[in-house]
C-alpha positions, -999 to +999 in steps of 0.1 A: +284+243+630+289+210+649+262+193+627+277+208+595+311+192+602+298+157+594+286+164+558+319+184+553+340+154+564+318+129+544+322+150+512+360+150+517+361+112+524+341+106+492+366+126+472+343+156+466+351+192+471+333+203+503+332+238+490+314+226+458+290+205+478+281+232+503+280+258+474+255+237+455+233+235+486+237+273+492+227+280+456+194+263+463+186+286+493+173+321+492+200+348+494+208+356+530+228+346+560+221+308+558+233+306+522+264+327+531+271+305+561+269+273+539+293+288+514+317+300+540+316+268+560+321+247+529+352+267+519+369+261+553+401+240+554+404+235+591+375+211+597+383+179+617+361+156+635+378+161+668+377+199+665+339+197+662+335+170+689+330+139+668+348+106+663+346+080+635+337+045+645+340+012+626+308-008+631+295-040+617+272-019+595+300+003+583+314+036+594+295+058+619+300+089+639+295+096+676+300+126+697+331+128+718+324+127+755 
């Protein structure tokens, strides 16, 4: 789940629907628990970087993420 938070946040920041993005990925997977997990996670509304142990950094190469210590 910690790793899924990053693409969820990136989709939101790009103006995409996280539910749609994760749903598209899930549709490409065989039916089963992983596809269900992707759809359920994408539909969540409570995802924040801090809640999943990440922070956003501004670097000379652009935005990046690092784990909170």
